[in-house]
N, C-alpha and C positions, 0 to 999 in steps of 0.2 A: 520388469522395471515399473515401479509404482507411478501412477498417473497423477501428478500434482503440478502446480504452477510455481515456478521459482522466478522471482523478479529482483534483479540487482537494483539497489537504491542509488540513484545518480548522485545524491548528496556526498557519497564517499569517493566519487570519481575524481580524477585529476582535472580540475576545471580549466586548466590551461590547454588541455587537449581533449575537450569534451566530445567533439564529433568522433574522434578515434576511439575514445573510451566507450561510447555507446555502441559503436560498431563491434568493438572487441567483446562486449557483453553478449550481444546478439549472436555473434559467431561462436561464442563459447557454449551456446545452447540455452540461453535465457528464454523464458516464455513471454517476456515483456520487460519493460523498464518502469521503475517507480520514481516519481519526481516529487520532492517535498518543497512546498511553497510556504515561506514564513514571512510574517509581516512585522516582526519586532514588537508586537503588541500581544497577540494571542500566545506567542512563545517569545522568549528573550533572544531572538536571533533573526537575521535576514538571510534570504536565499535568492532564488531565481524568480523571474517574472515571465509573462506570456511570450516575450521574444525568445527566451531560451527554450521554452517548450516548442515553439515553432521551428527553431533551428534543429532541435532533436527530431522533430517530426519529419523534417526534410532529410535528415541524415540516415534514418533507419526506418524500415518497414516492419514495425512490431507494435504490440499493444502498449499504449502509454497510460499508466495509472497515475493520476495527478491528485496529490493530497494537499488540500487547502488548509493550512494551519493559520487561519485568518480570523480575526474578530468578526469581520463582516464579509464572509465569503459570497453572500448574495450579490454584492456589488461587482464581483469579478467573474461570475459564472460564464457569461458570454465570451469574455476575453480569452479564457483558458480553453473553452470549447472551440472557439475559432482557431486557436493556436494548434489544435490537434489532439486534445485529450480524448481517450476512448472510455475511461472511467474517471469520474470526478468525485472526490470525497469531500464532504463537509463534516465538521465536528458537531456532535449533538450538544456540546457545550458552547457553541458559537453564539454571538449576540445578535441573532436574527431569527426570523421565522424559518426554522429548519425544515418543516414539512413543505413549505412553499418553495424553498431552495431545491429540495429533492424533486419536487414536481417540475420545476423549471428545467432541471438537468435532463430529466426523462423527456420533457417536452421538446428538447433539442435533439432527441434521438440517440443519446449515449447512455451509458450505465451510471446509475446513481449510487454513490457509496456513502456510508455513514460511519464516521470514526468515533472511537471512544478512548478517552484517556485512561491510564491505569487505575485511577481511583474512582472512576465512574461505574456504578453497578449495572449489571446486565439489564435490570428491569427499567432503567432510564429510557431505553429505546423501544420498549414494548408497544407504545402507542403509534409507532411508525411502521409497524409490520405491514407488509404489502406495498410499501413505497420505496423499498430498498433492494438493490441488486447485489450489493456487497457490503459486508460489515468489515471494518478495519479496526482490529483490536491492538492498541498500542501496548507493547511489552517493555517499554521504557517511558520515562516522562518526555514528551516531545520537545524538540527545540535544538537538540545537538546530536550528532552522530557519535559512534564509538562507545555508547553506554552499555552497561551490563544488563543482561536479561533479568526481568523481574518474575521469578517463579510464582509469586503469589497471584499472578494474573491467570495462571493455567485453569483453575476451576471456573472462572468466568467464561473462558472459551467453551468449556463443556456445557455450561448453562445456556450460552447463546446457541450452540449447535442443537441442543434439545428443543429450544424454543423456535429456532429458525432452520428447519431441516433442509429447505430447498434454496437457501441463500449462500453465496460464496462467503467464506470467512477468511480474511487475510490477517496476518500478524506481522508486526514491524517493531524491531528494536532488539538488538543483541542476538539476532538469529544466526545460528551456525548449524552444523550437522546435528549435534545433540539436542539443542533447544528446538530446532525445526521439527525433529521427530517427536519431541514431547508435545508440541502444539498440535501436530497432526493427530496424535492419539486422542486429543481432546476434541477434535473436529475441524481444525483449520485445514484449508486446502490451497491457500496461496501463501507462500513464504517469501517475505521481503528481507533481503540481506544486503547491507551496505559494505561496511568495512571488511567483513569476513570474505566477501567475494572480490571486491575491487583491489584489496591488498594481498590477495592470494598469489602465490607464485604461479599457479596454474588454475585459472578460474574455471575452465571446462572440467577439470578433475574434481574441483570442489562442488560444482553443480551436480555432477554425477554422484558424488558421495551423498549429497543431500537427498537426491532421489532414492538412492538405495537404502537410506536409513529410515525412510517412511513408507508406509503401506496405505494406499488409498484406493477404494474400489472404483472411483470414477470422478472425473473433474466436471465442474459446472460452468467454468468460464467460457463465454462464447465471444 
């Protein structure tokens, strides 16, 4: 069984039964949960806030990867860390001092993640090497779930893996068995899947299919 990390994206869960949905994902073999936080400015949608993250933290004992799709993520770092985030992602395109935000996240003792939109080139993040525990490569334009995978992002994943050999690389957007395997071939080792997993008739079976479709010599997430 290949060793990679699969994280269902809570954005695709039934929000009316969120505690049960999160428990279902963990019981199905997920390695953690991914939470998308949207402000209606950085992306044209609104989602959950720190209170929901805190509720999920109380409901399940698993890794919580929190993705801040916010224009000013620096103003909310402490709130989401206090709520229970284990990895906190800020966008390189955010309207703040991204390096300072990454340092602040690490200063609180959790993993610092750096997200890139599909159109952002790999070299945009080069100056932040050494300050990042995880790169999050968006394989759709962020803001809405259920979008189709953008295959043109695949070469960027390969470029990032070559430049960042010891950093976790996550992918998010349109990920299923086929696209997950394609991204792993390029160097990704964390697969985030929303609609594909939460809408599956058997989430456990689909998580196992994703593992079997990919080959990875070793995982980096701690």
